[in-house]
N, C-alpha and C positions, 0 to 999 in steps of 0.2 A: 524378529524384525519388524514386530508391534513396537516395541521400545524405539526404533528408530523412526517410526511415522508418529510416535508421540514427543520425541525430541526435536524434529525437524516442525511439529505443530506449534511448538514455543517459538521456534527461528520463524513461522510465517506470523504469529503473532506479534511479535516485535519488529520486524520486516515491513508491516503497512503501516502503520502511523509514522516510524522513522522516513520511509522513502518519500511520503507523503508531507513530513516536514521540511526533508532536503527540498523537494519539489518545490515548497511554497518561500523556501527560503530563495533557493535561487529564481523562482520568478520575480522576488522583489528586489534582488539586486539589478536582473537584468532591466525590468522597470525604470529603476533608478538611474541606469547607465542611458536609456533611450527611451524619456518619456512621452511617448506619443500613442495616441489612440491604438494605433496597431499594432504596438507591441502588448500594452493593456488587455487587448482583446484576445491574443494569440495565447498569453499565458493563461489568463483568464479561461478560455476554451480548455486547455492543458488541465489546468486544475478540476475544472467540473469532472472533465473525462476521467481523470483519475481515480477523486474521489469513490466513485463505486468501486474500483478496480482494488482500491485498497482497504473497502470495507470487504471483500469478498475472501482476499487474501487474511485477514483477523478471522473471519466467517470459518474459513477453512482450517485456518490453525486451531482456533475452538473445538471444532468436530474431532480433526486428530488427535490433540490431547483428551479430550473426551473419551476417545477410544471407538466412534462411531465408525473408522474405515476400516474393523477388525475382521480377519477374514471369519466367515461363518462356516461352521461345519468342523 
C-alpha cells in the first residue's frame, strides 16, 4: 500500500502544474475569443483561486513521496 501512495504522490506532483498550465492556456484562448473585461475578470478569478489548489496538490504529492503518510505502528 505504501508503494501505491508513493506512486500516486508522483502523479499528484505532476498533475498540479499540468492542470494549472492547461487552465492558463484555456484562459488565454477564451480571452482571445472574447476580449471584454468580464471575460478577463472571470478567468483571472479562476486562475487565482486554482493556484493554491495546485500548490496543495504538489505539496500533498511531495509528502506522499517522502513517506509522511505511511501507517504508524
